C-alpha positions in Angstrom: -21.1 -8.9 -18.0 -19.8 -12.1 -19.3 -22.1 -13.8 -22.6 -25.8 -15.6 -20.9 -25.0 -14.2 -18.0 -22.1 -16.3 -16.7 -19.4 -14.8 -15.0 -15.1 -15.6 -16.3 -13.2 -17.7 -14.0 -10.4 -16.6 -13.3 -7.2 -17.8 -12.6 -4.2 -16.4 -10.6 -1.3 -16.8 -10.3 2.2 -16.0 -9.1 5.3 -15.1 -11.7 8.7 -16.8 -11.4 9.9 -13.5 -10.0 7.0 -12.1 -7.3 8.0 -12.2 -4.1 6.9 -11.1 -0.6 8.2 -8.0 1.4 7.5 -6.3 4.4 7.1 -2.5 4.2 6.7 -0.1 7.1 7.3 2.8 4.8 4.8 3.9 1.7 4.8 7.5 -0.4 1.8 8.2 -3.0 2.6 10.6 -5.5 -0.1 11.0 -7.7 -0.5 12.9 -11.6 -3.2 13.1 -13.7 -2.4 9.6 -15.1 -1.1 7.3 -12.0 -0.9 6.4 -8.0 2.5 5.9 -7.6 3.6 3.8 -4.9 6.8 3.6 -3.0 7.3 1.1 -1.0 10.1 0.6 1.7 11.6 0.4 5.4 11.8 2.7 8.7 14.8 2.9 11.4 15.5 5.4 13.6 19.8 5.8 13.5 18.6 7.9 16.0 16.4 10.8 17.6 16.8 12.9 14.8 17.3 10.4 12.0 15.2 8.5 10.2 16.8 5.8 8.0 14.1 5.0 4.6 15.1 2.2 2.5 12.8 2.2 -0.7 12.8 -1.0 -3.1 9.5 -1.2 -4.6 7.7 1.6 -6.5 4.1 0.5 -8.4 2.2 2.2 -10.6 -1.6 2.2 -10.6 -4.8 3.7 -12.5 -6.7 6.0 -10.6 -9.7 3.7 -11.1 -7.0 1.0 -9.2 -5.8 3.0 -7.2 -8.9 3.6 -6.1 -10.4 -0.2 -5.6 -7.6 -0.5 -3.6 -9.1 2.6 -1.2 -12.4 0.4 -0.7 -10.5 -2.7 -0.8 -8.4 -1.4 2.6 -11.3 0.0 4.2 -12.7 -2.4 4.3 -10.9 -5.0 5.0 -9.2 -2.5 8.4 -13.4 -2.7 9.4 -13.2 -6.3 9.6 -10.0 -6.1 11.1 -10.3 -3.3 13.9 -13.8 -5.7 14.7 -12.1 -8.8 15.4 -8.9 -7.4 17.1 -10.1 -3.8 18.1 -9.0 -0.4 16.7 -5.8 0.5 15.3 -4.3 2.9 16.8 -1.7 4.9 15.6 1.0 6.6 17.3 1.0 10.5 17.2 3.3 12.2 14.9 5.3 15.3 16.2 6.2 16.0 12.5 6.5 14.5 9.8 10.2 13.4 9.3 11.9 14.5 5.8 12.8 12.7 3.3 16.6 13.3 1.7 17.3 12.7 -1.6 
């Protein structure tokens, strides 16, 4: 808590290299020290082949990853209360990622 019981003013600014992107693929890797989120786009080239093009990796501390999980869960609940349940497509098996 801030001295004297007041909350600090938070100022949010975008850096000069800030950009928005769309991702329909997020891979998550975890270690003792951090979580690594790898964002990309998926395109199905054929029924037998899926192409993933990764464009951004982000490291998060375990604490920030858990906070993100909580914020996403709250926002998903609010979204579904407003627009209805989000249905995930049935998966016939996980695609293999070739690196």
